[in-house]
N, C-alpha and C positions, 0 to 999 in steps of 0.2 A: 933554673926555675921555670923559665918559659917552656922548656921541653916537658917538664912535669905537667904543666897546665894544659899543654896540647894533648899529651897522652891521657890525661885524666878526661878531658873533654871527648876525645875519640873513644875512650872506653865506656863512658856514660852513653854516648850516642849509640854505640854498638849494642849495648844492653837494652836500651829503649827500643831500638829497631827489632832486635830478636824477640823481645817480649811482646811487642806489638804484632809481629807476624804470628807468633805462636798463640796469641790471644784470639786471632781470627780463626784458628783451626779448632773445629769441634768434632770430636770422634763420636759423641753420642748421637748426633743427628744422622750420621752415615750408618750407624749400627742399628738404629731403631726402625728404619724404613727397609721393608723388603725390596729387593730388586724388582723393577717393573719391566716386564718382557714387552717387546714391541707387538707381539701377537699373542692370542689366546693359546691355550693348550690345544694340541692337535686332536685330542679326543673330543674336547668341547666343540671345536670347529666342525669336526665330522658330524657330530650329533645335531648341530645347528643346520648344517647343509642337508641332512636327511630330513629334518623337520620341514625346512622350506621346500624341498623337492616334493614331499607328500602334500603340502598345501597347493603347490602348483598343479599337481596331478588332479586333485579334487576340483580345482578351478577349471581345468581343461575338460574333465568329465562333464561338469555342469555346462560348459560352453558347448560341447558336442551334443548334449541332450537338447539344449535350446535350439541349435542349428538343425538337428533332425526334425524337430517339431515344425520348423518353418519351411523346410524343403518338402515338396509334394512327393508322395510315393510313386514308384515306377508305374503302377496301375493308373494313377491319377494324371500322369504326364501325357501330353498330346503326342501323337505319333508324327514323325517328321514327314512332311508332304514331299513326294518325288516331283511334283509339278513345278515347284519353285526352284529346284536345283539346276545349276548351269549345265549345259550339255558339253560333253568332251568331244573334241574334234578327233576324227579318225585319220590320222596321217600315217 
């Protein structure tokens, strides 16, 4: 009789543990979510890089335009004086 009690208790414990483990598993959650990739699509990345490079190009063109306005033209620059240049020794 004691053996039947122990077997019955072991059987019930096993059933409870298996049902508990299977109750934690949900297939619907895994199926409903699409897989998330660590990176974007390569085509999207390329398009985004091209867009950013075009923006950088526009900014560089604007910066160059501003710098050209600030730098005097070659006709406005003073000519270097030969008087202030150091003399070279003739050895």
